[in-house]
N, C-alpha and C positions, 0 to 999 in steps of 0.2 A: 474337447469343449473348453472354451476360454474361462479361466477362473475370475470371478468378479469379487468374491469375498477375499480379504487379506489371507495369504497363506499362513500356516502355523509358524513357518520360519520367519516371515516378515513380521508377524505379531510378536514373536518371541524376541527378535532383535530390537524392535522398537521399545518394548517394555524394559528389556535389560539396559538399553542405553539411557532411557528415561530414569530408571532407578539409579543408574550410576551417576547421572548428572544432577539429580534432584536430591533434596534433603528432607528429612522428617516425614510427615504424613502426606506431603504433596505428591510424592511418587506413588504411594499406596492409593491415594485418591484417583490419580491419573489412571492407574491400572484398573481400579474398580470401574471407572467410567468406561474404559475401553472394553472390559469384559461384558459390561451391561449392553454395550452397543452391538455385540455379536449377534443378537437376536433381531436387529433391525435390518434395514436395507443396506446394501453395500455402500451406497452414497452416504447415508447417515452415519454408518460405522466409520468410514474414513474421515468424514467431517468432524465427528466427535473426537477421534484420535488426534487430528490436526489441531483442534481447539485446545485439547488438554496439553499438548506439547507447546502450543503458543503461550498458554498460561504459564507454563514452566519457564519459558524464555523471558517473559515479562518479569517474573519474580527474581530472576538472576541478573537482569539488566539494571544498571550498568556495573554493579559491583563485581560480577563474574562474567565478563563479556564472552570469553571463549565458550563457556557452557551455554550461554544464551544463544550464541550463533549456531552451536551444534544442535540445539533444540529447534532453532529456526529451520535448519536444513531438514530435520526429520519431519517437522510440521509441513514444510513445502512438499515433501515427497507424499505425505498423506493426502494433502489437498489435490495434488496431481492425480492420485488414484481416484479420488472422489470425482474429479472432472472427467476422468476416463469412464467411470461407471455410469455417469449421467451427463452426457455432453450438452444437455439443454440448460444446465444450471450455470449461473454467473458467479455465485458466491465463492466457489473455490478460487477463481481467478482474482476476485477482489482481495481475498485473504492473502494470497501469494504476493500480490503487488504491495499490499499494506505491510506485510512482514519484511519484504525486501526494502521498502522505503524506511521503515522504522529502525531496523537493525543493521542494514548493510550499506545504504546509500545516503540517507539524510544527514548523518553526522560525518560524512566523508566527502570532502570537496574534490578529492581525486578518485572517485569511485571507479572501479573497473568497468569498462564499457559493457561487458557481458551481463553484469548485474543491472546496469541501467536499461539495457535492452530487454532483459527479463521483466523488469518493473513495467516498462512501457507496453510490452507485449500482453501482459496479463491485464493491465488497465484497458487496453484495446478490446480484449476478449470479453471482459466484464461489460464494457459499454455496448458491445455487439449483442450480447445475450440478455442484458438487462437495460434496455434503452430508456425506460421510464423510472429507474431507481433513483431515489432522492440522494443517494450517496454519490451520484455523478458529479455533484458540486465539488466534493473533495477530490474526486478522481481527476477532474480537469486541472485543478491547482497542483496536485502532486505530480501529474504527468508533465505539466509544463516545466516544473523544476527538474525532473529527470531529463527532459529533452534539452534544457539549457546546459546541464552538466555534460550531456553526451556531445553536444555541439554539432556543427554543420548547418548550412543554410536551411536545408529542408526541415531539420528539427527546430530551428529557431522560428521559422515561419509557422510551423505547427504549434509551437509553444505560445505564440501570440494569439492564435486562434483559440487555444485552450483557455488562456486568460480572458479572452472576450466572452467565452461561454460562462466562465466563472463569474465575471462581472455582471452578466445578465441576470444572475440569480440573487444578487445582493440587494437587500432592502436597505437603502442608505438613510432611512428616516431615523434610525437609532444610532447613538454614538458607537456602540459596539460594532455594528455593521459598517460604520464609516471607517473605523480602523482597518477592518478587513479590506474595504475598497481602497484605502490608501496603500496598503501593502501590495495589493494586486496591481494597481496602476503603476506603482514603483517598479515592480518586477517586469511588467509588460514594457515599460519605458526602457528598461535596461536591454531587453531583447531588441527593441526597435533601434537602439543605438548600435548594438552589435551588427545589425543588418544595414547600417548606414542610413536609416530613415530618420535623420536628425530632427526635422520640424515636428514629426509625429512624436518622437521621443521627448522633446522639450515640452510639448503639450501634455504628454502623459505624466511627466514629473510635476508639472504645475497642478494637474488634477490630484496627484498623490499628496502634494503639500496642502491643497485646499481641503481635502478630506481629513488629513491629519490635524489641521487646525480646527476644523469643525468638531472632530471627536474629542479634542482636548478641552474645548470650551462648551460642549453640549451638556 
């Protein structure tokens, strides 16, 4: 029979690594949260473990990047187990993509292709499983950036589409949202230029400048 709950060995390893990488009461709190989760469903148990490890990564970033990245890897493994235990859920995929983006690809202009593909893959799975989730606005923007870094004509075209979806959600009546629109139009225009669609690219840059001016004077 297939085991759904984390095995004792998996649990022990995760706790030991978390204890080794964490400091002070944070490691104890993470262990307590993990032990409390043992009485819940496999999905909830793995999600709570992943969240505790993600919290540890956040506390160590950016002062201790190696520790933060190690905790990110453990959190990703936990979220993958959560997704396996309940394939209908989109949240594990959102968290994996967000972790990959925050700690492994966003700050690295030469991100390894396999990490960018992982980020895109889990954004795609989240969108498929949670098509009405409000977080899709951030998914489209983040996925477009990952696609730009990965490169290739198909990714650039898909990135333009992601930016179009993101723009459709922006309420440009406020200066704050106008700044967001300016940034998205600018990024989109860059992709259009890379695709050789110069008239569209120039128009996009003009829109970015217009929204940027509006936000600074609004």
